[in-house]
C-alpha positions as CSV (number, residue, x, y, z in Angstrom):
1,M,56.1,-57.0,-2.7
2,A,55.6,-57.9,0.9
3,V,58.4,-57.3,3.3
4,E,59.4,-60.4,5.2
5,K,59.2,-60.0,9.0
6,K,62.3,-60.9,10.9
7,L,61.6,-62.6,14.2
8,G,63.9,-62.7,17.2
9,R,65.6,-60.1,19.4
10,P,64.1,-56.5,19.3
11,A,66.3,-53.5,18.7
12,E,69.1,-53.3,21.4
13,V,68.6,-51.1,24.4
14,D,70.4,-51.0,27.7
15,K,68.7,-53.5,30.1
16,N,69.9,-51.5,33.1
17,K,68.3,-48.3,31.7
18,I,64.9,-50.1,31.7
19,I,65.5,-51.2,35.3
20,K,66.5,-47.7,36.4
21,V,63.4,-46.1,34.7
22,A,61.1,-48.7,36.0
23,R,62.5,-48.3,39.5
24,T,61.7,-44.6,39.5
25,L,58.2,-45.1,38.1
26,F,57.3,-47.9,40.5
27,A,58.5,-45.7,43.4
28,E,56.4,-42.8,42.2
29,N,53.3,-44.5,41.0
30,G,53.3,-48.0,42.5
31,F,53.3,-51.3,40.5
32,S,49.7,-50.8,39.2
33,G,50.2,-47.2,38.3
34,A,53.3,-47.7,36.1
35,S,52.5,-49.2,32.8
36,T,54.9,-51.1,30.5
37,R,54.2,-48.5,27.8
38,Q,55.2,-45.7,30.2
39,I,58.3,-47.5,31.2
40,A,59.3,-48.3,27.6
41,E,58.7,-44.6,26.5
42,K,60.9,-43.3,29.3
43,A,63.6,-45.8,28.6
44,G,63.5,-45.1,24.9
45,C,62.6,-48.6,23.8
46,N,59.6,-50.6,22.7
47,V,57.4,-52.7,25.0
48,A,58.8,-55.8,23.3
49,M,62.2,-55.2,25.0
50,I,60.5,-55.5,28.4
51,A,59.0,-58.8,27.5
52,Y,62.3,-59.9,25.9
53,Y,64.4,-59.2,29.0
54,F,62.0,-59.7,31.9
55,G,59.0,-61.7,30.5
56,S,56.4,-59.2,31.9
57,K,56.0,-56.2,34.1
58,E,55.9,-58.6,37.1
59,G,59.2,-60.0,36.0
60,L,60.7,-56.6,35.8
61,F,59.4,-55.7,39.2
62,D,60.8,-58.9,40.6
63,Q,64.2,-58.3,39.0
64,I,64.5,-54.9,40.6
65,L,63.8,-56.3,44.1
66,D,65.9,-59.3,43.5
67,N,68.9,-57.1,42.5
68,Y,68.5,-55.0,45.6
69,F,68.2,-57.8,48.1
70,S,71.0,-59.9,46.7
71,E,73.4,-56.9,46.7
72,I,72.5,-55.7,50.2
73,I,73.2,-59.2,51.5
74,K,76.6,-59.0,50.0
75,V,77.2,-55.6,51.5
76,Y,76.3,-56.8,55.0
77,S,78.1,-60.2,54.7
78,R,81.5,-58.6,53.9
79,F,81.9,-57.8,57.6
80,D,81.0,-61.3,58.8
81,Q,84.6,-62.1,59.5
82,E,86.2,-62.8,62.9
83,M,89.3,-60.7,62.5
84,E,90.8,-57.5,63.8
85,D,90.7,-54.5,61.4
86,E,92.7,-51.4,62.3
87,T,90.5,-49.2,60.1
88,L,87.4,-50.2,62.0
89,A,89.1,-49.5,65.3
90,L,89.7,-45.9,64.0
91,E,86.1,-45.6,62.6
92,F,84.4,-47.1,65.7
93,P,86.7,-46.3,68.7
94,E,83.6,-46.6,71.0
95,F,84.1,-50.4,70.9
96,K,87.0,-52.5,72.1
97,D,85.6,-55.9,71.0
98,P,86.5,-56.4,67.3
99,E,83.4,-58.5,66.7
100,V,81.1,-55.9,68.2
101,R,82.8,-53.3,66.1
102,Q,82.3,-55.3,62.9
103,F,78.6,-55.8,63.8
104,C,78.2,-52.0,64.1
105,K,80.0,-51.5,60.8
106,A,77.8,-54.1,59.0
107,L,74.7,-52.4,60.3
108,Y,76.1,-49.0,59.2
109,E,77.0,-50.3,55.7
110,F,73.5,-51.9,55.4
111,A,71.9,-48.6,56.3
112,T,73.9,-46.3,54.0
113,Y,73.4,-48.7,51.1
114,A,69.7,-48.9,51.7
115,Y,69.5,-45.1,52.0
116,S,71.3,-44.6,48.7
117,H,68.7,-46.9,47.1
118,R,65.7,-45.5,49.0
119,E,63.5,-45.7,45.9
120,I,63.4,-49.5,46.5
121,H,61.9,-48.9,50.0
122,Q,59.3,-46.6,48.5
123,I,58.5,-49.4,46.1
124,M,58.3,-51.9,48.9
125,I,56.0,-49.8,51.1
126,R,53.6,-49.4,48.2
127,D,53.6,-53.1,47.6
128,A,53.2,-53.8,51.3
129,M,50.1,-51.6,51.3
130,A,48.7,-53.8,48.5
131,G,49.4,-57.0,50.5
132,G,53.2,-57.3,50.0
133,K,53.0,-60.4,47.9
134,M,55.8,-59.4,45.4
135,M,58.1,-58.1,48.1
136,L,57.7,-61.3,50.1
137,N,58.4,-63.4,47.1
138,A,61.6,-61.4,46.4
139,L,62.6,-61.7,50.1
140,A,62.0,-65.4,50.1
141,K,64.2,-65.9,47.0
142,N,67.0,-64.1,48.8
143,D,66.7,-65.8,52.2
144,F,64.8,-62.9,53.7
145,G,67.5,-60.4,53.3
146,V,69.7,-59.2,56.1
147,V,67.3,-60.0,58.9
148,P,68.3,-63.7,59.3
149,L,72.0,-62.5,59.2
150,I,71.4,-60.1,62.0
151,H,69.5,-62.8,64.0
152,K,72.4,-65.2,63.4
153,K,74.9,-62.7,64.7
154,L,72.8,-62.0,67.8
155,R,72.6,-65.7,68.5
156,K,76.4,-65.9,68.3
157,F,76.7,-63.0,70.8
158,I,74.3,-64.8,73.1
159,A,76.3,-68.1,72.8
160,D,79.5,-66.2,73.5
161,K,77.9,-64.6,76.6
162,K,78.2,-61.1,75.2
163,L,74.4,-60.7,75.3
164,P,71.9,-62.1,77.8
165,A,70.3,-65.5,77.0
166,D,66.8,-64.1,77.3
167,L,67.4,-61.5,74.6
168,D,64.4,-61.2,72.2
169,I,66.2,-61.3,68.9
170,N,63.1,-60.6,66.9
171,I,62.4,-57.3,68.8
172,V,66.1,-56.3,68.6
173,G,66.2,-57.1,64.9
174,L,63.1,-54.9,64.3
175,T,64.6,-52.1,66.4
176,L,67.8,-52.1,64.3
177,I,66.0,-52.3,60.9
178,S,63.1,-49.9,61.5
179,P,65.0,-46.6,61.6
180,V,66.6,-47.4,58.3
181,T,63.2,-48.2,56.7
182,C,61.6,-45.1,58.2
183,S,64.5,-42.9,56.9
184,C,64.3,-44.4,53.4
185,I,60.5,-44.2,53.1
186,S,60.2,-40.5,54.0
187,T,63.3,-38.5,54.7
188,Q,61.4,-35.2,55.2
189,V,59.1,-36.7,57.8
190,A,62.0,-38.4,59.6
191,T,64.1,-35.2,59.8
192,K,61.3,-32.8,60.7
193,I,59.5,-34.9,63.3
194,H,62.7,-36.0,65.1
195,G,64.6,-32.7,64.7
196,F,67.6,-33.9,62.5
197,E,69.0,-31.4,60.0
198,K,69.7,-34.2,57.4
199,I,70.1,-37.9,57.0
200,D,73.6,-38.8,55.9
201,D,76.5,-41.1,56.7
202,D,77.2,-39.3,59.9
203,F,73.5,-39.8,61.0
204,F,73.7,-43.5,60.4
205,H,77.1,-43.7,62.2
206,R,75.6,-42.0,65.3
207,L,72.5,-44.1,65.0
208,F,74.2,-47.5,65.2
209,V,76.8,-46.5,67.7
210,H,73.9,-45.5,69.9
211,H,72.0,-48.8,69.3
212,V,74.9,-51.1,69.6
213,K,76.2,-49.4,72.8
214,N,72.7,-49.8,74.4
215,L,72.5,-53.4,73.2
216,F,75.8,-54.4,74.8
217,R,75.5,-52.0,77.8
218,N,76.1,-54.9,80.3
219,Y,79.0,-56.5,78.4
220,K,82.1,-55.5,80.3
221,N,84.5,-55.8,77.3
222,L,82.5,-53.6,75.0
């Protein structure tokens, strides 16, 4: 007697586990080098679960980047409030201006979050080397990440006469983002070439205090 096939949802497996496994494999092998079969085996599920949750390998890749960009925007945006914060005054005593202090904190939080998810940056650099189509699609879905938020804040500082009117915000934005990307892509290279013992929270604290102090060096109420 033939056994009737039941259609519908495949056997349950943790969706987040599939994402975590795929993230590691994409970082190690690139999008093309990581097969859905490989991902399914490592996640302990069948290939049908990937199709069920994400539609395809492209859908899974897109979900990983989308999760990252949407979360990192939330992290950065938490500090976009014009209010005094005593804890920030203790954390960043180098700055008297509360808004400048919050800007430094936002950059620091962005960096430490990005570094704790550096597999994502390894995935993005592999995709960028292949043309960057999927990374750009994910960025476009998330309003291009934190870069427009940084530009917006720089424009406000210019309007408030805390920064010069002729400031090149594109160059400044790249200067603030690049050390984070470099540190995430290759920690060993970043530490050995530049002589740092390790990249940690203290490193990013010193990094952004340095950059923000230089950026506002002519602002008398820094």
